[in-house]
C-alpha positions in Angstrom: -15.9 17.6 -29.0 -12.2 16.8 -28.4 -9.4 17.2 -31.1 -5.9 15.9 -30.8 -3.5 17.5 -33.2 -0.1 15.8 -33.8 0.1 14.8 -30.1 3.5 13.4 -29.0 4.7 12.3 -25.6 8.4 11.5 -24.8 9.2 10.3 -21.3 12.6 10.9 -19.5 15.1 8.6 -21.0 13.9 9.2 -24.5 11.0 6.7 -24.5 8.4 7.9 -27.0 5.0 6.8 -25.8 2.9 8.7 -28.5 4.1 9.7 -31.9 2.2 12.5 -33.7 -1.3 11.2 -32.9 -4.2 13.1 -34.5 -7.7 12.1 -33.5 -11.2 13.6 -33.1 -13.6 12.3 -30.4 -17.3 13.1 -31.0 -20.2 13.7 -28.5 -22.0 10.6 -27.5 -19.6 8.2 -29.1 -18.5 5.0 -27.3 -14.8 4.5 -28.2 -12.5 1.7 -27.2 -8.7 2.0 -27.4 -7.0 -1.3 -28.2 -3.3 -2.1 -28.0 -0.7 -4.2 -26.3 0.8 -3.3 -23.0 3.2 -0.4 -23.5 1.5 0.7 -26.8 0.6 4.1 -25.5 -3.1 3.6 -24.5 -2.7 4.8 -20.9 -0.5 7.7 -22.0 -3.2 8.8 -24.4 -5.9 8.7 -21.7 -3.7 10.6 -19.2 -3.3 13.3 -21.8 -7.0 13.4 -22.3 -7.7 14.0 -18.6 -4.8 16.5 -18.2 -2.6 14.3 -16.0 0.2 14.4 -18.6 1.2 17.4 -20.7 2.2 16.4 -24.2 5.7 17.0 -25.4 4.4 18.3 -28.7 1.0 18.9 -30.2 -2.3 20.3 -28.9 -5.6 19.2 -27.4 -8.6 21.4 -28.0 -12.2 21.0 -26.7 -15.3 22.4 -28.2 -13.5 23.8 -31.1 -11.2 26.6 -29.9 -10.6 26.0 -26.1 -7.1 24.7 -25.5 -6.8 22.1 -22.7 -3.4 23.5 -21.5 -5.2 26.6 -20.3 -5.9 26.3 -16.5 -9.5 27.6 -16.6 -10.4 25.4 -19.5 -8.8 22.4 -17.8 -10.7 23.0 -14.6 -14.1 23.3 -16.4 -13.3 20.2 -18.6 -12.4 18.1 -15.6 -15.5 19.1 -13.8 -17.6 17.5 -16.5 -15.2 14.5 -17.2 -15.8 11.4 -15.1 -12.9 9.0 -14.5 -13.2 5.2 -14.0 -10.0 3.5 -12.8 -8.6 0.0 -13.2 -8.3 -0.5 -9.4 -11.5 1.3 -8.4 -9.7 4.1 -6.3 -12.4 4.0 -3.7 -12.1 4.8 0.0 -12.4 1.4 1.6 -13.6 2.5 5.0 -16.4 4.6 3.6 -19.8 3.6 2.3 -20.8 3.3 -1.3 -22.8 6.5 -0.9 -19.9 8.4 0.6 -17.7 7.3 -2.2 -20.2 8.4 -4.9 -20.6 11.8 -3.2 -16.9 12.5 -3.9 -18.0 12.9 -7.5 -19.8 16.1 -6.5 -16.8 17.8 -4.9 -15.8 19.5 -8.1 -18.9 21.6 -7.8 -18.0 23.0 -4.4 -15.1 25.1 -3.0 -12.4 23.4 -1.0 -13.7 25.0 2.2 -17.3 23.8 1.5 -16.0 20.2 1.0 -15.1 20.0 4.7 -18.8 20.0 5.6 -21.7 17.7 4.7 -22.8 18.2 1.2 -26.3 19.5 0.4 -29.3 17.2 0.2 -29.4 17.8 -3.6 -26.0 16.2 -4.0 -27.1 13.2 -1.9 -30.2 12.7 -4.1 -27.9 12.8 -7.2 -25.6 10.2 -5.6 -28.4 7.9 -4.6 -29.9 8.1 -8.1 -26.5 7.2 -9.6 -26.3 4.1 -7.3 -29.8 3.2 -8.3 -28.8 3.3 -12.0 -26.0 0.8 -11.5 -28.2 -1.5 -9.4 -26.6 -0.7 -6.0 -29.2 1.5 -4.2 -29.6 -1.2 -1.6 -25.8 -1.1 -0.9 -25.7 2.7 -0.4 -24.8 2.4 3.3 -22.5 -0.6 3.0 -18.7 -0.1 3.3 -17.1 -0.6 -0.1 -14.6 -3.1 1.3 -17.5 -5.4 1.9 -18.6 -5.3 -1.7 -17.4 -7.6 -4.5 -15.0 -6.5 -7.2 -17.8 -6.0 -9.7 -19.9 -4.1 -7.2 -16.9 -1.8 -6.4 -16.4 -1.0 -10.0 -20.1 -0.2 -10.3 -19.6 2.2 -7.4 -16.8 3.8 -9.5 -19.2 4.2 -12.4 -21.8 5.8 -10.1 -19.2 8.2 -8.8 -18.3 9.2 -12.3 -22.0 9.7 -13.1 -22.4 11.9 -10.1 -20.3 14.5 -11.8 -23.1 14.7 -14.5 -20.3 14.3 -17.1 -20.3 14.9 -20.8 -17.3 12.6 -21.1 -16.2 9.4 -19.3 -12.6 8.2 -19.5 -11.9 4.7 -18.3 -8.5 3.0 -18.1 -8.7 -0.8 -18.2 -11.9 -0.7 -16.1 -12.5 -4.5 -16.1 -9.0 -5.9 -16.2 -9.4 -7.4 -12.7 -12.8 -8.9 -13.2 -14.0 -12.3 -14.5 -15.6 -12.4 -18.0 -19.2 -12.4 -16.9 -18.7 -9.4 -14.6 -16.7 -7.6 -17.3 -19.6 -7.9 -19.8 -22.0 -6.7 -17.1 -19.9 -3.6 -16.3 -19.3 -2.6 -19.9 -23.0 -3.2 -20.7 -24.0 -1.0 -17.7 -21.7 1.8 -18.9 -22.7 1.5 -22.5 -26.4 1.7 -21.7 -26.0 4.7 -19.4 -23.9 6.6 -22.0 -26.5 5.9 -24.7 -29.3 7.1 -22.4 -27.6 10.3 -21.3 -25.6 11.1 -24.5 -22.3 10.8 -22.7 -19.2 10.2 -24.8 -16.9 7.4 -23.4 -13.2 6.7 -24.2 -11.8 3.6 -22.6 -8.8 1.3 -23.0 -9.3 -2.4 -23.0 -7.3 -5.6 -23.5 -10.4 -7.7 -24.2 -11.0 -7.6 -27.9 -14.4 -9.4 -27.6 -15.7 -6.6 -25.3 -14.5 -4.0 -27.8 -16.2 -5.7 -30.7 -19.4 -6.3 -28.7 -19.9 -2.7 -27.3 -17.8 -0.1 -29.1 -19.1 2.3 -31.7 -15.5 3.0 -32.7 -12.2 1.2 -32.1 -8.9 3.0 -32.2 -5.9 0.6 -32.4 -2.5 1.9 -31.1 0.9 0.2 -31.6 4.3 1.7 -30.6 2.7 5.1 -30.0 1.1 5.2 -33.4 -2.6 5.0 -34.4 -2.7 2.0 -36.8 -6.5 1.4 -36.9 -9.5 3.8 -36.6 -12.9 2.4 -37.6 -16.1 0.8 -36.5 -16.2 -2.5 -34.5 -17.7 -4.1 -37.6 -14.7 -3.2 -39.6 -12.0 -4.9 -37.5 -10.9 -8.4 -38.2 -8.0 -10.8 -37.4 -5.8 -9.1 -40.1 -6.1 -5.7 -38.5 -5.7 -7.1 -35.0 -2.4 -8.7 -36.0 -1.2 -5.2 -37.0 -2.4 -3.7 -33.7 -0.7 -6.3 -31.5 2.4 -7.1 -33.6 5.1 -5.1 -32.0 7.6 -6.2 -34.7 5.8 -4.4 -37.5 6.8 -1.1 -38.9 4.6 1.8 -37.8 4.7 3.6 -41.2 3.4 0.4 -42.9 0.7 0.0 -40.3 -0.6 3.5 -40.8 -2.2 2.2 -43.9 -4.8 0.5 -41.7 -6.2 3.7 -40.4 -9.6 4.5 -41.8 -10.2 8.2 -42.4 
């Protein structure tokens, strides 16, 4: 589905966030990216949604389509849902109005200035129902709890009818019980709809409980790539030990 070939990102000042990363992400797979702060997780996700252009390397989707081509990027983003760490909702608007923004990619800029068709509203209401918030459809999101706001964010992503969902630390601001509920919601929906998910997390317990696959990143290098059942304390020490040597830690990657 998505192939990263020797992807590198160097920021101004010479900070190398990613170093020759090569990964394949498959349809329907629930992948969690683990790593310490500054390891390169967010940079990787921003490359995957086209917000950052890599310094070197290539991203291809569906085999031959290069993500740096404008037409390919537009079509890719149309079917890629984003879930953000801090919700990125419009506080003064209702849950329904926020979810409807997930339909804007299917309309022209001019059309977006007018009320969206009833078909879009039905899609948005169905998405709210799937995350258990249909009864809150007409409630302003600033009157919802943090967990409910994140579920609105999930519903907005689902309204795009995505093939891929990218989530950057989606539960970092939530308590453990709410975090499990959000990831469980997302995992179940992705399984039901065959949606691939790629998310970064700090919580190792969530990764081990819900991921099909875990990718560990340290100092811009992939140092682990395997199933949740394969990861143990030894591998976690390599992922989170910033003093280790990346070349040595490459041995932990499972091909």
